[in-house]
C-alpha atoms as a printed R data frame, in Angstrom:
   type eleno elety resid chain resno       x      y      z
1  ATOM     1    CA   UNK     A     1 139.828 77.404 76.827
2  ATOM     2    CA   UNK     A     2 141.758 80.565 76.473
3  ATOM     3    CA   UNK     A     3 141.387 81.154 80.731
4  ATOM     4    CA   UNK     A     4 143.098 77.797 81.361
5  ATOM     5    CA   UNK     A     5 146.103 79.053 79.501
6  ATOM     6    CA   UNK     A     6 146.711 81.392 81.498
7  ATOM     7    CA   UNK     A     7 149.033 81.310 84.668
8  ATOM     8    CA   UNK     A     8 146.964 80.859 87.945
9  ATOM     9    CA   UNK     A     9 144.025 79.613 85.408
10 ATOM    10    CA   UNK     A    10 140.703 81.331 86.904
11 ATOM    11    CA   UNK     A    11 138.523 77.939 85.638
12 ATOM    12    CA   UNK     A    12 137.265 75.619 88.356
13 ATOM    13    CA   UNK     A    13 135.337 73.453 85.765
14 ATOM    14    CA   UNK     A    14 134.223 72.768 82.396
15 ATOM    15    CA   UNK     A    15 130.936 72.061 81.332
16 ATOM    16    CA   UNK     A    16 131.221 70.162 77.939
17 ATOM    17    CA   UNK     A    17 128.219 69.527 75.440
18 ATOM    18    CA   UNK     A    18 128.671 66.100 74.069
19 ATOM    19    CA   UNK     A    19 125.395 65.495 72.372
20 ATOM    20    CA   UNK     A    20 126.042 62.482 70.119
21 ATOM    21    CA   UNK     A    21 127.750 58.792 70.316
22 ATOM    22    CA   UNK     A    22 130.779 57.996 68.568
23 ATOM    23    CA   UNK     A    23 128.445 56.217 66.088
24 ATOM    24    CA   UNK     A    24 127.125 59.555 65.022
25 ATOM    25    CA   UNK     A    25 130.104 61.448 64.908
26 ATOM    26    CA   UNK     A    26 129.380 62.724 61.720
27 ATOM    27    CA   UNK     A    27 125.987 63.899 62.490
28 ATOM    28    CA   UNK     A    28 127.706 65.448 65.710
29 ATOM    29    CA   UNK     A    29 130.199 67.368 62.860
30 ATOM    30    CA   UNK     A    30 127.563 68.608 60.737
31 ATOM    31    CA   UNK     A    31 125.512 69.797 63.562
32 ATOM    32    CA   UNK     A    32 128.515 71.586 65.203
33 ATOM    33    CA   UNK     A    33 128.182 69.358 68.499
34 ATOM    34    CA   UNK     A    34 130.531 67.374 70.126
35 ATOM    35    CA   UNK     A    35 131.155 63.282 70.362
36 ATOM    36    CA   UNK     A    36 133.057 61.583 72.659
37 ATOM    37    CA   UNK     A    37 135.992 61.285 69.946
38 ATOM    38    CA   UNK     A    38 135.768 65.231 69.599
39 ATOM    39    CA   UNK     A    39 135.341 66.053 73.066
40 ATOM    40    CA   UNK     A    40 138.639 63.873 73.905
41 ATOM    41    CA   UNK     A    41 140.368 65.929 70.881
42 ATOM    42    CA   UNK     A    42 139.013 69.420 72.369
43 ATOM    43    CA   UNK     A    43 140.231 68.186 75.977
44 ATOM    44    CA   UNK     A    44 143.912 67.403 74.382
45 ATOM    45    CA   UNK     A    45 144.338 71.173 73.857
46 ATOM    46    CA   UNK     A    46 144.270 71.867 77.744
47 ATOM    47    CA   UNK     A    47 147.998 72.870 79.157
48 ATOM    48    CA   UNK     A    48 149.361 69.936 80.877
49 ATOM    49    CA   UNK     A    49 149.117 70.030 84.471
50 ATOM    50    CA   UNK     A    50 145.180 71.700 84.474
51 ATOM    51    CA   UNK     A    51 142.578 68.750 85.509
52 ATOM    52    CA   UNK     A    52 139.230 70.736 86.183
53 ATOM    53    CA   UNK     A    53 136.123 68.553 86.841
54 ATOM    54    CA   UNK     A    54 134.634 68.005 83.073
55 ATOM    55    CA   UNK     A    55 130.899 67.810 83.194
56 ATOM    56    CA   UNK     A    56 129.258 66.293 80.322
57 ATOM    57    CA   UNK     A    57 125.840 68.194 79.196
58 ATOM    58    CA   UNK     A    58 123.336 67.768 76.570
59 ATOM    59    CA   UNK     A    59 123.432 64.350 75.882
60 ATOM    60    CA   UNK     A    60 120.869 63.080 73.364
61 ATOM    61    CA   UNK     A    61 118.214 61.372 76.283
62 ATOM    62    CA   UNK     A    62 118.013 58.273 74.332
63 ATOM    63    CA   UNK     A    63 122.012 57.757 74.160
64 ATOM    64    CA   UNK     A    64 123.157 59.244 77.428
65 ATOM    65    CA   UNK     A    65 124.203 56.328 78.966
66 ATOM    66    CA   UNK     A    66 125.640 54.770 75.740
67 ATOM    67    CA   UNK     A    67 127.474 58.435 75.726
68 ATOM    68    CA   UNK     A    68 128.613 58.591 78.940
69 ATOM    69    CA   UNK     A    69 130.356 55.138 78.389
70 ATOM    70    CA   UNK     A    70 132.339 55.994 75.535
71 ATOM    71    CA   UNK     A    71 133.363 59.089 77.400
72 ATOM    72    CA   UNK     A    72 134.809 57.077 80.433
73 ATOM    73    CA   UNK     A    73 136.568 54.751 78.069
74 ATOM    74    CA   UNK     A    74 138.437 57.885 76.470
75 ATOM    75    CA   UNK     A    75 141.965 58.342 77.824
76 ATOM    76    CA   UNK     A    76 142.071 61.485 79.852
77 ATOM    77    CA   UNK     A    77 144.673 61.272 82.455
78 ATOM    78    CA   UNK     A    78 143.838 63.171 85.337
79 ATOM    79    CA   UNK     A    79 140.533 64.679 83.792
80 ATOM    80    CA   UNK     A    80 137.419 63.293 85.568
81 ATOM    81    CA   UNK     A    81 134.549 63.460 83.393
82 ATOM    82    CA   UNK     A    82 130.884 63.578 85.286
83 ATOM    83    CA   UNK     A    83 127.825 63.296 83.889
84 ATOM    84    CA   UNK     A    84 126.004 66.610 85.045
85 ATOM    85    CA   UNK     A    85 122.575 64.889 85.264
86 ATOM    86    CA   UNK     A    86 123.521 62.650 87.921
87 ATOM    87    CA   UNK     A    87 124.842 65.480 90.666
88 ATOM    88    CA   UNK     A    88 122.592 67.521 92.844
89 ATOM    89    CA   UNK     A    89 125.570 69.687 93.769
90 ATOM    90    CA   UNK     A    90 128.452 70.652 91.574
91 ATOM    91    CA   UNK     A    91 131.653 70.617 93.402
92 ATOM    92    CA   UNK     A    92 134.389 73.028 91.870
């Protein structure tokens, strides 16, 4: 995310792997993946005023809906989390 800290920030979108639900946060941590809670911490590091679309990817197939509900419930301000599997064309 260093490019987002530069003036003019050349990043048009973020693609964030969020493989596990919050119920499996410990497994996510051990396997070095994100859960919605750790995703929120990562996105909290963005500089103020930066709000690119955030495409959520690599959700576990059997938990994709739950993970996206947990992501949508996060207090992310102007950031727009989007399930990458739900789009046909990327808007950046």
